[in-house]
N, C-alpha and C positions, 0 to 999 in steps of 0.2 A: 462688870459685866460685860462682857465686847459688846460693840456697837454690830446696829444690824446690816448687811454688804450685802452689796447687789447680786442675784441668783442669776449666771452668765446662760444656766440650761435651758431657762424660758426665752431665749432672744429664738429668731427665726432665721436660720444659717442662709443663704445661696448658693447654688452650683457657682465657681469660679469662673467658667465657661460665658455664664448670664451675665458679666460684668462688661461694659463697651473702658474700651484701653485709650488711651490717648495715644502711648509709643509701643511700634511696632513693630520689634526686634530686627526681623528680617528686612524690612524696611528703612529703620531708624540708628541703625547701629553705625559707627565711626568704627570706617577702614585704616589702617595705621599710614594707609599711604595719600588718605586724601587731603588734600589741602587744606590746609589753615589757616585762616584770616592773615588778615596784614599789620603786626602789633604796632606802635612805637619805636621808637632806635634804642629810649632806655628801657622801655621791656624786654628788647630782645635783648640786648647788653646783660642783663639779669639771668635771663633761661642761660643765655650764652656760661656767663660765672658759674649758676647749676648746673651746666651739663661739664665743665671743668672737673668744679668739685665733687661728681658722683665720677669720673671717670679717676679721677686720682684718691675717694674712696677705693672702689674695687679695683686697682692698682697695691690698692696698700693692705688688702683683704679686708678693709672696714665697711659696715651693712648702709647699705642704704634704706631707710622706714620710710612710709610713705601712709599717711594718715588723708580720707578723705570721709565729704559725704554725700548723701543718697545720691545727689545731681547726677555727681559724676559718674553711677554707673545709669539711673534715669538717661542719662544725654546720650547712652549707648554708648558711650568708653571703654566698653569692656575687651572686643580687641583690643585694643588699644594697652590696655593693665597688663592681657596677659601675652601679649607680645615682650613685654620689656621683663614679666618676668621668667618667663621663659630664655631670653637670653642675658638673663641675670643682673638685672641692670636693680633690679627690687629682690632685698631681703627680707619681706617684710609690708604686709598690707593691715591696714586696718581701719575699720568704718562703722557705722553707730547700727541701732536694728532695720532701721529703712533699709539702707546698705546690703543689708542681707536678702528682704523681702524683694527688695524689687531683683535680686540679680536670680531668686530661686525661682519670681515667678516668669520669665526670661527662659530661664529653662526648664518651666514646665508646660508654660506654657504660648511662648514666642509675646507675651505682649503683660503691660505692666503700664500704672499711673493711672485712676480714675478719676471720676470726675467727684471732688469732694463736695463741693458748694452741691450739687446736685442730690448726692448719695444721702448727704446730711440729712435736707432736709425730708428724704421719704423715708428716715430708720434705717439708710441701708449703708454706708461707707463702712468699709473694713469689718462687715459681716457676709461676709467668704468663706465658708466651705473648707476647700480645699488647702487655701494657705494657714489657716487659720491650723487645721489639724494635723499638717504636713507638717511644718515649721517646726510646730510643738512637740511633738514626738521626736523629730527629728532631734533637738534638742536635749530632751526627756530621756532617748534612748542614748545620747553619744555622750550627758553628764554620768550616766550608769557605768558610761567604757572611760570613764577620766579623762572626757575629749574636751573642748573646744566649746564655744556659741560657734562659729564658724566654720572652726574642723567640724561639726558636729554637721553643721547642713550642707557641707562640700562633700562630705562624703556620704548623705542621701545622694545626690546630685549624681556625685559619680559611680556609685554605685547599683541605684535605681532603684530602690528595696529600703523597707526599713525588717530590723531581725528582731522577731519580740522576743526575749526570752520564755521557759517555761514558767509555770509557778511553781514549778519542784526545786528549778535553780533560782531564784530571785528567795525561795523561802530558807535555800539551803548558804545563800549570800548569808542572809538575815540574821541566820545561828549564827556569825562568825562574829557579829556586831564587839565581841568582848576581845578581839585577838587582836586588836592591838590601832592606836589610832587607822592605817592603811585601810585593815579591816574593816571597819564603823563606817566608815564614809562610801566605803563601797557595800557596806549593809542597809545605809538611809540611800543611797539610791537602788538599789534596789528594792527598798519598800514603795520609795515616790513610782517608781514602773508600776511594781502590783496595784498600787493605789488605784492610781489612774488607769491599767490596761480592765481594772477588773469596774471602775465606773464607767469606762465609756465600753463594757460589753465586746471586747477585740479576743482575740484566739492569737495562741503563740505559735512561732516558726516566720517566714518569709513571705514581705506584704512586696507583692512589685509595684512599681511604683515610676512610669516611664515618663522618662524628663526630651523631649525630640529636640527642646532649641540649651543643648547643655552645651557644645560649640560656645555658645557665645558667655558659660558662669565663669567668673573670677574665679571666685569661689570652688570650683569643680578645680577646675589649671592647677589654684593652689594646692589643693590637697592632695595634688595626684604627682604634684614637685617636692610635694615634704616642705612650699613653706608656709609660714603659719600666715594666715586671711582670718584677723583676730577682732572681732563687733562688741562693744562696749554701747551697752544697751541702758536704756532710762525706764525701770519699769511702768507701765502705763502709755510708754511713750508710741506703741507701735501696734499697728490693726491683726497682730496676733493674741490680745492681751484681749480677743472681746471674746475669744472661743471658751468653753468647756475643756478642752486639753490644754488647755496655757497651766501651767504648773512652775509659782515661783520658788521654788527648793530646785529644780534640776535649772531655773534660767540662772538663779545664782548661784550653782556651782559651775556650768561651762562659764557664766562670762568673770567667776572669777579665778579662774584659770587661761580665761584671753589676759583680761589685767594682768597675772604676774608674768604670761609668755610674752609681753610688749614691754615690763617692766626688767623685767631679765634684757632684753635686745635693746633699748634704752640703756643699760648698762655695758654695751659694747658703741656704743656713738661714739667713743673719742676718735677721731679724725675721719666719722663717719660723715650723713646728708640725712633727715629730718625735710619730708615735702608733710606740707600741713595744705589741702587744697580746699574751698567749699565747704571747712567745716569753725563754724562760728564758736562752738563749744564744748566740741566734745576733743576734740584734738588737742585744742592747749590743757586742758582740763588735764587730761590723762598724761598727758606731756610731764605738764611742771611734778607732782605727784609720785609720776615713775623716775624722771630725771633726780628730787630731793630723796629718794629709797637709796638709789644707784649710786650717788655721791655718797651718801652715809657711809656706805659699805665698804666705798674704791676709797675714802679717807684713811678708815681703820684699818686697810690694808696699805698706805702709803702709796696710794694713786689718789688721779684726778681724772676727772670727768669735763674739758673746760674749751674742748680743739675740735671745733664739728662745725656742720652747713645748717642751719633751718632758714628755706624759704617759704614763705607763704601766700598763695597765694585765692583771691575772692574779688569777686566784684563790684565792693564801697571803695569811695574812692579814698584815699591817703594824702592830705597836703602835710603829712607831720615827716619830718627827717629823720627817720628812726636812730639812724648813726649817731642823733644826739641825746642819747638816753629819749626818758619818758614825757611825754608833752603835759601842759598842765593839768589841772581835773576842770576848769573851765573852754577847754577843745572839748570839740567833737571829735578828734583821733583820742581822746582820753580811754574814750567807749568803744574802742576798735579792740574787743574782747581778746581776740586769736594776734594781733598785734602786738597787746601792751603784755599780754604773757611770754609770747615768746621774746620777747625784746627783754624781760628778766630774767632769761632762762641764763645768759652767759653766750658766748659762741658767735659765728654772724649770723647773722638776722637779715635780712634783704624781705620783703616786698612787693607781688607783683598782686597790680589791678586789672586781673583778665576772664575769659571767660575759660570756665577749664576745660573746652574742644578742643581751643586753641592751643592753649598751653604746653597742654599730653600732647596734641600733634606736633609742637617747633622741638619740642625736648625730647620726645621719640625718634622725629626723624632726624636729629642733629647728633643723639648717641649710635 
């Protein structure tokens, strides 16, 4: 017998506009021309090496893939990332669920980052109507259309609307469930939309959703440029899971597509560059699985994925010389997951201890 579940329909949601925020993107964004902080000589040397590797990769037609934690967006670095992708320096962007949320909130209301401590005490943390509704709806409709997680939210920001299919169309899609695997997936997505639209009492047609801060959205810029912006969430980690519009099947469909898109591009990494910025868990975990998958197929084809550059950036100090392999288990550095994992992957790895703002500004300006 299934065990009891929490009923999200009982939650009293508040308008997002009533929430005080710590970051105002028009005030706090980082311009690509802003002066970065001065970095130690050895750090500057590693950044120069990364720049050289990126130039060589692009000259050879190989990709630069950048994965980053949510603080990269929350710190106001959207304009810097947008410049990098528009100038062709980055061919794939990957983040976690929180990165998607901050980017969307900046686009929707030009503010983000609530006071977690105060709002948890009030039973209000993450209980915001527009964030929960619109991001979940974007993913639900995107999954139905065969889009990925980040792609779905990027489409919403770029188009500034939801397009809800008619009941007739959804039922027609569902009726084709037996017409092969692709039709069955489409039917399942249609059933998800039909169920949730009915539950929420939504009408079919166009629902406008203004995004006055869309110029700061990395997801929208990537969507418009046709560059993958993938999201790699963990269920229950993000505030959109509080909302009744959240639908696990849609999350799974969209996130699965993003993971496989990420893995496909890791398979092109021979001669390329991977940047991991401020992501202690997500980036190393998806990278190691994707690289193993891609190598499995490459080896079958008599190919290899062995020559690539990995630059890892975070704030924690590392005293270990990673060029000497893995530290012993009694060393604190052994538990720097992002360094340990990437060091096991082959290629050439370097670790940079720096604020992501300083690193990305030095990188972009050098390029």
